[in-house]
Every structure is written in C-alpha cells, then in structure tokens.
C-alpha positions, 0 to 999 in steps of 0.5 A: 939699525931699528932691529938693534934698538934697545932704548927709546932714544935709539928708536927715535934716532933710527925711525924718526931721523934717519928714516925720514932723511932716507925717505926724502932722498929716495922719494923726492928725486922720483917726484922731481923726475916724473914732471920732466917726462910728462907735460900734458898728463903730468897729474895722471903720471904722478898719481900712478907714481905715488900709487906705488906707496899705496900698493906697499901699504897693502902688502907690508902690514900683511908681511909684517904681521906674519914675520913679527909673530914667527921670527920676532921683532929683530929678524922681522925688521931685518927680513923687511930690509932684505926685501926692500933692498933690491926694490930700492936698488931697481928704483934708483937704477931706473930713474933717468932724466929725459935725453934732451935734458941730461946734459943741460947745465945745473942751475944755481939754487935760488933761495929767494923763492922762500920770500914768495908770499904765495909759496909761504901761504901754500906751505902753511896750508899743506902743513895743516893738511898733512898735520892730520892727514895720516892720523887714521893710517896710524890710529884706525887699528888702535881705535878698532881694538879699543872698541873690543872688535876683532883684533885680527881684522883690526890689523888689516884696516891699514891695508884697506885704507891703502887699497882704496888710496891707490885708486884715489891717487890714480883716477882723479889724476886724469881729472886734475889734468883738466880742472887743475890739481889745486882745485882737486886738492882743495876738494879732497882735503875738505872731504877728508876732513868731513870723513875724519869728523865722522870717525867716532860715529863708526862703532861697528866693524862694518862701519869702520871698514866703510870709513877706512875705505872712504878715507883711503880714497879721499886722502889718496886724492890729496896725496897725488894732487899735492905731488902734482901741485908741487910739480907745477910750482917747480916747473 
C-alpha cells in the first residue's frame, strides 16, 4: 500500500498506523514464545531472537539503496514486500508453544495489572528510554550529509549502527542471565545517553563511524534486555 501513496495522509496511514499494527502482530508473539522455551538462559535466547532485526537493519538499507535508484520508489517498495513475504511466512509457521503447554487452557485477561505501581513506573521509564533511543538510527545519515561529508558513505551509517547492535543484543544477554536484565538495561541506557550527548562533537567521517558503532552496541544492549525484562514481568 505504501508503494501506491500519493498524498501525505496516505503515507501516514500505511507507514505509521498499519505498519505499526502489523509489526506488533508479528514481533510480540515471537517475544512471548521464547521465554516459554527457555528458563535458565532466557536473556541470551531473547538476545539472539532480537538480533535478527539488526541483521535486517544491515541488509535492508543496502537493498533499498540499490532498488530505489534502479526501479524507483513504487517498485522498490514492492520488491521489498516480495522479499519479506516468504521470510515472514516462514517465521509464522515456525512459532510454536512447547509441547507441554500447547493444550493448556488459556487464562482470562487480567486487566488489574495496569494498577500495579511497579509496572506503571517501569512503563514510564521505558517510555522515556525509547522516546530517544532510535534518534541516531533515523538522523545519523542526515547529520552526516548536513556536514558535507561523503553522501554515499552516509547512507551506510544505519548499517553500521545495526551491525554493532547485533553484537550488543547477543553478547550481554549471557551476562544479564547472571546479574539481571534490569541492571544491564539501566547501565546500557545510561551509556547510550552519554554517547548521544557526544553526538555533535563528531564532525569527521571517522568520528561519526566510531560514534555510530558505539551507539549501535549500547542501544542493542538496551533493546535485548528490555525484551528480557518484559519476559520476567510476564512470566
């Protein structure tokens, strides 16, 4: 539908609303299933699961850069959809509950959890973390171009961030299983904030690459341990 958009409200409807709902339907079941299969190494398992999005973040900017220039926006988006369709189908077909939980009765939704003060504070904290967590993902390329640096290299900053983010999502998960995902999440969020505060001091291409790599790793730690924290809250 995005490939057919001609006006801003259409793009807002497809990218902001429908895409958000679709991502929630695809991602959340996967995050909810993993903790049911793993107990002892739950954070590590979720880190590996979340690292898949970083791998996609490395590959997709390169794919889109090539197809958009060669076939235009419309068919570039359609080609991306054709690539994603079999991948999402495979993911949906492979998500399964553990055999000993497959036939358990489904519990009724317990809405009283929204009154839990600890959960409210946690949600507020995560809101402020994620309010700015993805800013470098969106604006690092624009920032590099605004400085008059190599525009071709600027496009790959997103791939650099995602490449180091994949390591940040996997490796600290093994550590989080021992010291707790909350502790690792707090440290990672603090470090990510410090790195962001140094953003405007990076004015050379080398400096921006180092900044992107460092932020990618620290933000990856925050993302993977947020999933681990969520699983502990739910289970």
